[in-house]
C-alpha positions as CSV (number, residue, x, y, z in Angstrom):
1,M,11.5,12.5,4.4
2,L,12.0,9.1,6.1
3,K,14.8,8.2,3.7
4,D,16.5,11.5,4.4
5,K,16.6,10.4,8.1
6,G,18.3,7.1,7.1
7,A,15.5,4.7,6.3
8,K,16.6,2.2,3.6
9,K,13.0,1.2,2.7
10,V,9.6,2.7,3.3
11,V,6.6,0.3,3.2
12,L,2.9,1.2,3.7
13,I,0.6,-1.4,5.1
14,V,-3.1,-0.2,5.0
15,S,-6.3,-2.0,5.7
16,H,-8.6,-0.3,3.1
17,G,-6.5,1.3,0.4
18,I,-8.6,3.6,-1.7
19,F,-5.7,5.6,-3.3
20,S,-7.9,8.3,-4.8
21,K,-4.8,10.2,-6.1
22,G,-3.1,7.1,-7.4
23,A,-0.9,4.4,-5.9
24,V,2.4,5.8,-7.0
25,I,4.0,7.6,-4.0
26,D,7.5,8.9,-4.6
27,F,9.1,8.0,-1.3
28,V,7.3,4.6,-0.8
29,D,9.0,1.4,-2.0
30,D,6.1,-1.1,-1.4
31,I,2.4,-0.9,-0.6
32,Y,0.3,-3.7,0.9
33,T,-3.4,-3.6,1.4
34,T,-6.5,-5.8,1.5
35,D,-8.9,-6.2,-1.4
36,S,-11.8,-4.8,0.8
37,Y,-12.2,-1.9,-1.6
38,K,-10.7,-3.1,-4.9
39,N,-7.5,-4.4,-6.4
40,I,-5.1,-1.6,-7.4
41,E,-2.4,-2.0,-10.0
42,G,1.0,-1.8,-8.5
43,V,-0.2,-2.6,-5.0
44,R,0.1,-6.0,-3.3
45,C,-3.4,-6.9,-2.3
46,F,-4.4,-9.7,0.1
47,S,-7.8,-11.3,-0.1
48,I,-10.1,-11.0,2.9
49,A,-12.8,-13.4,1.5
50,K,-12.0,-16.2,4.0
51,Y,-12.6,-13.8,6.9
52,L,-16.1,-12.6,5.7
């Protein structure tokens, strides 16, 4: 949808990625999230430990 409109890359940045249906989303190139829930394979997770 976004790429059809001319986007070259689609990136998701989420705070609490649960991904109950999996982390593979056809139209998304990269996913970034925190490890506040758990680390997910294929998703770039950033630690929030130093903020707790």
